[in-house]
BADREN-847255 format. One line per field, with one value per residue (C-alpha): y, z, x; residue number from 1. Coordinates in steps of 0.25 Angstrom, whole numbers, m for minus. Example, Ala and Ser with C-alpha at 12.3 -4.5 7.8 and 13.67 -1.06 7.14 Angstrom:
REM BADREN-847255
north <- c(m18:m4)
up <- c(31:29)
east <- c(49:55)
k <- c(1:2)
END
This chain:
REM BADREN-847255
north <- c(266:264:251:256:268:257:249:259:262:247:249:260:257:244:251:260:248:241:254:255:255:246:252:257:256:266:265:273:273:279:281:267:259:256:255:249:252:245:245:244:244:233:224:209:205:210:220:213:226:230:236:225:236:239:238:240:234:236:230:229:230:223:211:202:189:178:183:178:173:182:196:199:193:199:209:207:221:221:224:225:219:221:212:216:214:207:195:186:173:165:167:160:152:162:175:182:175:186:196:192:207:207:213:213:205:209:199:203:203:194:180:170:158:151:153:145:140:146:159:166:162:172:183:181:194:195:201:204:196:201:190:191:193:181:168:160:146:139:144:134:133:136:150:159:151:162:173:167:174:188:189:198:200:190:192:180:186:186:173:158:152:140:137:145:142:140:134:145:156:152:152:167:172:188:188:201:200:188:189:177:184:180:166:151:149:136:133:139:131:130:137:145:158:154:159:172:182:194:192:203:201:189:190:178:184:176:163:150:146:138:137:144:138:146:154:161:172:175:179:192:196:200:215:218:207:214:208:200:205:217:207:201:210:209:201:204:192:192:179:184:180:165:153:150:137:143:132:132:131:145:149:156:166:169:172:184:197:205:217:211:198:196:180:174:160:151:139:133:139:145:154:156:170:177:184:177:188:186:173:168:159:146:146:142:127:113:100:89:76:65:53:49:36:29:14:4:m7:m11:m24:m23:m34:m31:m24:m16:m2:3:15:19:31:40:52:62:76:89:103:106:95:83:79:65:57:42:34:20:7:11:26:32:42:38:46:48:39:31:19:29:40:48:59:70:63:54:42:32:25:14:12:m3:m11:m18:m27:m18:m8:m17:m11:1:16:27:39:53:65:79:92:104:100:86:73:59:44:32:18:10:m5:m8:m23:m30:m43:m49:m55:m70:m68:m80:m74:m74:m89:m87:m91:m105:m101:m109:m107:m109:m118:m110:m118:m124:m116:m108:m112:m127:m123:m125:m114:m119:m118:m104:m100:m106:m97:m84:m88:m91:m79:m74:m74:m62:m65:m62:m62:m58:m62:m58:m68:m72:m58:m54:m42:m45:m56:m59:m69:m65:m74:m71:m79:m78:m84:m90:m78:m77:m72:m81:m74:m74:m71:m63:m48:m44:m30:m24:m13:m6:7:7:6:11:2:m11:m23:m33:m49:m57:m71:m83:m85:m98:m90:m87:m82:m75:m72:m57:m55:m44:m35:m23:m25:m18:m10:m12:m19:m18:m30:m33:m45:m45:m54:m54:m60:m57:m48:m55:m42:m36:m50:m41:m43:m39:m36:m39:m37:m50:m40:m32:m33:m25:m33:m26:m34:m36:m29:m33:m35:m32:m45:m48:m51:m35:m36:m45:m38:m25:m32:m38:m24:m19:m31:m28:m13:m18:m28:m18:m7:m17:m22:m7:m5:m19:m13:0:m7:m17:m4:3:m10:m12:3:2:m11:m5:7:m2:m10:4:8:m4:m3:12:9:m2:12:17:32:43:45:54:42:45:30:16:11:m1:8:4:m9:m12:m17:m26:m14:m11:2:5:4:20:24:15:23:35:33:28:37:32:42:37:38:33:24:11:18:13:24:19:31:23:21:31:21:20:7:5:20:28:31:23:14:18:9:m2:m17:m26:m35:m25:m18:m33:m35:m22:m26:m38:m31:m21:m31:m38:m27:m21:m36:m35:m21:m26:m37:m29:m19:m29:m35:m21:m14:m10:m17:m5:m6:m21:m17:m8:m18:m31:m31:m34:m20:m18:m14:1:7:19:29:26:11:10:m4:m9:2:m2:m13:m4:0:13:20:34:33:25:37:48:38:37:51:54:44:49:63:58:51:62:72:63:59:66:55:52:66:63:51:59:66:55:49:60:58:47:38:24:22:9:6:m8:m13:m7:m6:5:12:13:15:26:33:33)
up <- c(m317:m309:m305:m301:m294:m285:m283:m277:m267:m263:m262:m253:m244:m241:m237:m228:m221:m219:m212:m203:m189:m180:m172:m159:m161:m163:m178:m178:m191:m187:m200:m207:m193:m188:m174:m170:m155:m150:m136:m126:m137:m130:m141:m141:m153:m161:m170:m186:m194:m188:m199:m203:m206:m189:m183:m168:m164:m150:m145:m129:m118:m124:m124:m135:m132:m143:m154:m168:m179:m187:m178:m183:m196:m207:m198:m202:m198:m182:m173:m160:m155:m141:m136:m122:m111:m118:m115:m124:m121:m135:m146:m159:m166:m175:m171:m173:m186:m194:m184:m190:m186:m173:m163:m150:m144:m132:m125:m111:m100:m109:m104:m111:m105:m117:m131:m142:m148:m161:m155:m157:m169:m181:m173:m179:m176:m161:m151:m138:m133:m122:m117:m99:m90:m97:m91:m100:m94:m104:m119:m127:m131:m147:m143:m145:m158:m168:m161:m153:m159:m159:m146:m135:m125:m119:m106:m102:m88:m78:m84:m79:m85:m79:m90:m103:m115:m111:m124:m132:m123:m124:m139:m138:m140:m143:m129:m121:m110:m103:m93:m88:m73:m64:m71:m65:m71:m62:m70:m81:m92:m90:m100:m105:m106:m109:m123:m121:m121:m124:m112:m104:m94:m87:m78:m72:m58:m51:m55:m50:m52:m41:m49:m59:m70:m71:m85:m88:m94:m79:m76:m84:m75:m64:m61:m68:m78:m91:m103:m112:m124:m128:m131:m118:m107:m93:m88:m79:m72:m62:m55:m42:m37:m39:m29:m30:m24:m17:m20:m26:m40:m39:m35:m47:m47:m32:m36:m48:m43:m48:m44:m45:m39:m32:m31:m18:m13:m11:m6:1:13:21:9:7:4:3:m9:m17:m14:0:2:2:m9:0:4:m10:m8:m15:m11:m18:m23:m12:m18:m7:m14:m27:m32:m28:m36:m46:m52:m67:m75:m89:m97:m86:m81:m70:m62:m55:m46:m39:m30:m25:m17:m17:m19:m29:m33:m41:m55:m56:m67:m70:m74:m82:m79:m92:m84:m94:m90:m91:m102:m104:m115:m121:m109:m99:m91:m82:m72:m64:m50:m53:m57:m71:m78:m86:m94:m101:m94:m101:m95:m101:m89:m77:m69:m59:m62:m55:m50:m50:m43:m47:m43:m42:m28:m33:m36:m31:m36:m33:m39:m46:m48:m58:m60:m73:m73:m87:m94:m101:m113:m123:m122:m106:m105:m98:m106:m116:m129:m136:m150:m155:m165:m176:m183:m197:m209:m216:m229:m228:m225:m235:m241:m234:m221:m224:m229:m216:m208:m214:m211:m198:m187:m182:m168:m162:m159:m143:m137:m122:m114:m100:m94:m81:m76:m62:m53:m49:m59:m74:m83:m93:m105:m118:m129:m139:m154:m159:m160:m163:m149:m137:m125:m111:m103:m103:m97:m92:m90:m84:m77:m73:m73:m59:m58:m69:m64:m74:m69:m74:m74:m81:m85:m90:m106:m103:m97:m106:m93:m81:m70:m66:m51:m42:m52:m48:m50:m60:m68:m82:m85:m96:m99:m108:m111:m115:m120:m117:m128:m134:m143:m154:m159:m144:m137:m127:m121:m129:m125:m134:m131:m131:m129:m119:m115:m106:m94:m83:m69:m63:m53:m38:m31:m16:m7:m2:12:13:9:21:30:26:29:42:45:44:52:63:61:62:73:81:78:80:94:99:94:101:113:113:109:122:132:124:127:141:145:138:145:159:158:152:167:174:167:170:184:186:178:189:199:200:196:206:201:207:213:228:232:228:238:238:235:242:247:262:274:285:291:279:277:266:269:266:274:288:285:284:298:306:315:315:307:299:304:302:314:304:296:301:299:302:306:303:288:284:279:280:281:272:271:259:259:249:251:247:241:249:247:243:255:265:260:259:275:278:271:279:291:288:285:298:305:299:300:315:315:310:318:330:326:322:337:344:332:332:322:313:313:309:298:293:296:296:285:272:265:251:244:242:234:234:224:222:221:225:221:224:226:235:224:213:207:204:217:213:207:217:226:219:218:232:236:226:231:246:242:236:247:255:247:246:261:269:277:276:280:295:295:291:304:312:306:309:324:326:326:320:311:305:295:297:282:269:266:277:271:259:263:273:262:254)
east <- c(35:23:29:41:35:25:40:48:36:37:50:51:40:46:60:50:44:59:65:51:55:47:36:39:54:64:73:88:93:108:117:115:112:99:93:81:78:64:69:58:46:37:39:36:45:54:48:48:49:63:72:82:93:93:106:103:89:86:72:78:66:54:45:51:51:55:66:62:70:63:66:80:79:88:93:108:113:109:120:113:102:96:84:86:77:65:58:65:64:66:75:74:85:92:85:97:101:103:109:123:128:123:133:124:113:106:97:98:84:77:70:79:82:90:95:94:107:102:97:110:114:116:124:138:145:138:146:137:127:119:109:110:99:91:87:96:101:110:114:118:133:129:123:134:140:140:146:156:167:161:153:161:149:142:132:124:122:110:105:105:115:121:131:135:141:156:160:154:160:173:175:169:183:178:170:173:163:155:145:140:135:124:121:121:135:140:154:164:170:184:191:179:187:200:200:192:204:193:185:186:174:169:158:152:147:136:135:138:152:160:173:178:188:202:206:217:207:204:219:216:207:218:221:234:236:242:234:243:236:228:217:216:210:209:195:185:179:167:165:159:145:149:149:164:170:182:192:207:199:196:209:214:202:206:219:213:215:205:196:183:186:172:171:167:168:154:161:168:161:174:176:161:158:173:179:189:199:197:200:215:219:223:208:206:208:204:202:208:198:195:188:176:170:172:168:179:177:164:162:154:149:155:145:138:140:150:149:162:159:169:167:177:175:185:186:183:176:184:182:182:189:189:202:200:210:217:221:212:200:188:180:165:161:150:155:159:155:161:152:156:151:164:156:161:152:156:143:146:160:169:179:189:184:189:199:202:197:202:193:201:195:202:201:210:216:220:214:210:209:202:201:187:190:180:178:172:165:167:156:160:169:173:187:187:183:170:160:160:157:147:146:131:128:125:116:115:117:105:111:107:93:83:74:62:68:72:58:52:62:57:42:44:44:58:60:68:83:81:69:66:54:48:39:32:31:27:27:42:47:48:54:64:68:76:79:90:91:104:115:129:134:137:128:137:126:112:108:96:93:80:75:60:53:53:69:76:89:93:94:103:103:115:111:119:118:112:99:86:77:77:67:68:63:61:55:47:30:25:35:40:53:64:73:83:91:105:115:130:138:152:156:164:171:175:174:167:153:142:129:116:101:91:79:71:58:49:39:31:30:16:10:11:m2:m4:m4:m18:m14:m13:m27:m30:m23:m31:m44:m37:m35:m48:m55:m46:m52:m66:m64:m59:m69:m80:m75:m74:m90:m93:m88:m95:m108:m105:m103:m115:m125:m120:m122:m136:m139:m133:m144:m156:m154:m152:m165:m174:m170:m175:m188:m192:m193:m206:m210:m215:m231:m241:m250:m251:m255:m261:m271:m281:m291:m305:m300:m304:m298:m307:m314:m320:m313:m303:m289:m286:m297:m294:m279:m285:m294:m283:m279:m265:m255:m244:m232:m217:m218:m216:m205:m191:m179:m164:m156:m143:m145:m156:m164:m180:m186:m198:m199:m198:m183:m177:m166:m152:m141:m138:m136:m149:m146:m147:m160:m166:m163:m168:m181:m183:m180:m190:m199:m199:m201:m213:m219:m216:m223:m235:m237:m235:m244:m256:m255:m258:m265:m280:m289:m288:m275:m275:m283:m272:m262:m269:m276:m269:m268:m268:m255:m252:m243:m234:m233:m220:m218:m202:m200:m187:m181:m169:m164:m164:m149:m153:m150:m149:m164:m171:m165:m172:m185:m185:m185:m194:m203:m201:m205:m218:m221:m219:m227:m239:m241:m231:m230:m214:m212:m218:m210:m197:m200:m202:m189:m182:m187:m180:m192:m194:m205:m210:m221:m228:m225:m222:m237:m238:m228:m234:m248:m243:m236:m249)
k <- c(1:2:3:4:5:6:7:8:9:10:11:12:13:14:15:16:17:18:19:20:21:22:23:24:25:26:27:28:29:30:31:32:33:34:35:36:37:38:39:40:41:42:43:44:45:46:47:48:49:50:51:52:53:54:55:56:57:58:59:60:61:62:63:64:65:66:67:68:69:70:71:72:73:74:75:76:77:78:79:80:81:82:83:84:85:86:87:88:89:90:91:92:93:94:95:96:97:98:99:100:101:102:103:104:105:106:107:108:109:110:111:112:113:114:115:116:117:118:119:120:121:122:123:124:125:126:127:128:129:130:131:132:133:134:135:136:137:138:139:140:141:142:143:144:145:146:147:148:149:150:151:152:153:154:155:156:157:158:159:160:161:162:163:164:165:166:167:168:169:170:171:172:173:174:175:176:177:178:179:180:181:182:183:184:185:186:187:188:189:190:191:192:193:194:195:196:197:198:199:200:201:202:203:204:205:206:207:208:209:210:211:212:213:214:215:216:217:218:219:220:221:222:223:224:225:226:227:228:229:230:231:232:233:234:235:236:237:238:239:240:241:242:243:244:245:246:247:248:249:250:251:252:253:254:255:256:257:258:259:260:261:262:263:264:265:266:267:268:269:270:271:272:273:274:275:276:277:278:279:280:281:282:283:284:285:286:287:288:289:290:291:292:293:294:295:296:297:298:299:300:301:302:303:304:305:306:307:308:309:310:311:312:313:314:315:316:317:318:319:320:321:322:323:324:325:326:327:328:329:330:331:332:333:334:335:336:337:338:339:340:341:342:343:344:345:346:347:348:349:350:351:352:353:354:355:356:357:358:359:360:361:362:363:364:365:366:367:368:369:370:371:372:373:374:375:376:377:378:379:380:381:382:383:384:385:386:387:388:389:390:391:392:393:394:395:396:397:398:399:400:401:402:403:404:405:406:407:408:409:410:411:412:413:414:415:416:417:418:419:420:421:422:423:424:425:426:427:428:429:430:431:432:433:434:435:436:437:438:439:440:441:442:443:444:445:446:447:448:449:450:451:452:453:454:455:456:457:458:459:460:461:462:463:464:465:466:467:468:469:470:471:472:473:474:475:476:477:478:479:480:481:482:483:484:485:486:487:488:489:490:491:492:493:494:495:496:497:498:499:500:501:502:503:504:505:506:507:508:509:510:511:512:513:514:515:516:517:518:519:520:521:522:523:524:525:526:527:528:529:530:531:532:533:534:535:536:537:538:539:540:541:542:543:544:545:546:547:548:549:550:551:552:553:554:555:556:557:558:559:560:561:562:563:564:565:566:567:568:569:570:571:572:573:574:575:576:577:578:579:580:581:582:583:584:585:586:587:588:589:590:591:592:593:594:595:596:597:598:599:600:601:602:603:604:605:606:607:608:609:610:611:612:613:614:615:616:617:618:619:620:621:622:623:624:625:626:627:628:629:630:631:632:633:634:635:636:637:638:639:640:641:642:643:644:645:646:647:648:649:650:651:652:653:654:655:656:657:658:659:660:661:662:663:664:665:666:667:668:669:670:671:672:673:674:675:676:677:678:679:680:681:682:683:684:685:686:687:688:689:690:691:692:693:694:695:696:697:698:699:700:701:702:703:704:705:706:707:708:709:710:711:712:713:714:715:716:717:718:719:720:721:722)
END
């Protein structure tokens, strides 16, 4: 009894826990349905303790980021799930796998950039799928496979979709509303809406549609159209805000009479910005295609690649097709490839590809054609007589060989069937050699294929079958090369050319070092620079030395000029003359006053001969001449004075006098070249003499009166000055 009591208590507690409402959420139990309202509760994840019997679950306006697989586990009765305006950026595969009864799923206002192909699996009865206002770029084709037949509303607006899974939309036969507005969709697959009989609204506003293929479904959008059956209603079309190119391809849309026709033209320029309904039908025109350039003739070696080109213009842009010489459209296969730009590639050509190919450019306004001739260069075959078949000797039978020979052959090291060797590799060349053992097929020719890492272009060389080596030239230095040797022979089964690989090898070319002449040129340039700089420096030194020598010469010349001192005179001291008196005493007792009678003054030149006035700048020969004339004059004056003079005077003028010197010895003042400095010294000497004796001032007074004064000799002049 006690065990039964505890068991009932445990079951009751479990039931109570199972029915507990999540924290901050509101749970409403209306009859048999349970609603859990957790909107705007600041949730970071789906609450784990949600009642599994919940029919309506609202988790909008929260901060949920990831939807995990266990979030909605065993919630088979959930009908309405709202995850709007969260921050969901990832939905795990099979996150909604148990929601088999779900009718409505709201994922709008999140941060989804992509949806996993298996993220929406398990919702077999989904009718309303709202994924607008996300950041979706692409959606896998198989995303909607589980609810293609039940989906009624699909909202993919306000995303970044460049394309949508048109194949899946084409099979949504129960679809009523399709919102694809405000995306980046550039085209619509033709025939997408032809089977969507229940579609009542199609919104493709503000995309990047340039054209739109016509569809019978769009006819039901016209006003006044009566629905043929009660199940087909009129449809509302919205294509405004697209950059339509208004030509004859959109004439069907112009002819639809609708109340909401807000489509405008973006091109051609004369129709840009105008509404469809305001443009006459005659202006929706097209231009037939015109082939502007194409390959005229192409020669290709059998087995090589052939590329045929064809370019065309028109409005709308023409589609180019290729027709083979046997009047068949060239399909895309493992051997041929046709591109939208009009290029046809035949990867491996055969002799049967020879012929005339037709390029056809087609658009809504017409078509244009051009012929391209493909000429095949056949390889030598046995059946066309282009090569002499030489059967190789099969050799002796292995049956006759002894067992000893067989034993020795197993011990020998077997050589590989084919060998490729690269030798003598330099920076720009290499020698390739290959060897072939005895084979059952006959080689027609060899083909060398090589390329380098610097350039992916494959280079081919065709060599005759007798060649076993080849010298590669004009290679790039310092790069890796991949080289293969192919043997072209006949195929016994098809009688066509067969290619067999003899081997491949890799090698690296040597580095190229700079020539020494460039180094010599570098040194030569430096030497010339040094020489020119040396010449400039030597020139400056010579100029400086010359200026210094000139300064030294001038300084040495000025060094001979005496300096003015404070010594008033120099005499012979106590030297006696013939009368026993000192000469100085005789001169003092002489009653004759010193006068300026011995000084000759020339008014025409302003010169004083043997006077104190310094010589001005004259020619040396003129100065010497004046000195000789003055000397003769003084001698005559002395002789005349000696004849009529007294004994005392004779003592003065007749006796040899001791040499006297002035306090300023001018030397050869007239011969120096420093005239300005000599002039200043003459002025100083003159003022010095005047300040000591005052004699020259008297002379100046007499000279001013126009009298001629002469001294008998230069000694008298010096003595008088002293």
